N, C-alpha and C positions, 0 to 999 in steps of 0.2 A: 506606759508612755500614752497621751491620745494628741493629735494633732489634726486643728482645725485647717481648712481650703475654702479660700472666698469663691470657688468656684470649680468647675473641673476641669478647667485646661491647666491652673495653678498646681491643682492636686495630681492631673497626668504627668504632669511636670518634674513635677520631686519625685512621683512615683518612679520613671524611666532613670531621674537620677541615684536612684537609692537603689533601685533590683541591682541585686548580683549576675539575675540571668532572666532568659524568658520567665520561665514556669515563674520564677517570684514574681516577676513584673506582672504576668494573667493572676496571680492571686489573689498581689493589692488592688489591680483593679475591680476583679470580681469583691471583693472584701468594702471596697468604696462604691460603687454601686450598691449594692444591698444596704449599707446604713444609708446612701439617700431615699434608695427605695421606704426604707421603713422605717427611720427617723428621720426624713426631709434634711438633712445638712450632709453636707460634702467633709467628712473627718474620716480618721482611720487611728485603730488599738491598735499598736505594735507591742510585740513581745517579746521578750527574751529567746527565743526560737521562731523560725520562719516558716511561714509555710510553703510545702511546694508539690508542685506540677507535674506529674512524667507525663509527656505527649508521645503516644506511639502514631508511628506512618500506618502502619498498618495490623488486623488483626493479630494478624500471625508474629506480632512484637508482644504478646500479652501471656 
């Protein structure tokens, strides 16, 4: 499903409401940035599975 946004603020507000956690928020925000840089539009293409980012506090956690 493709979701188009009028501007970055609308997109980030939608992401904040949709994201289940901080990792998913960051993943969606990065996809939004990528789409704007390469296509000049604010949009997201959502799939059945969502991206995840794991945040480590220090190298010893790896």
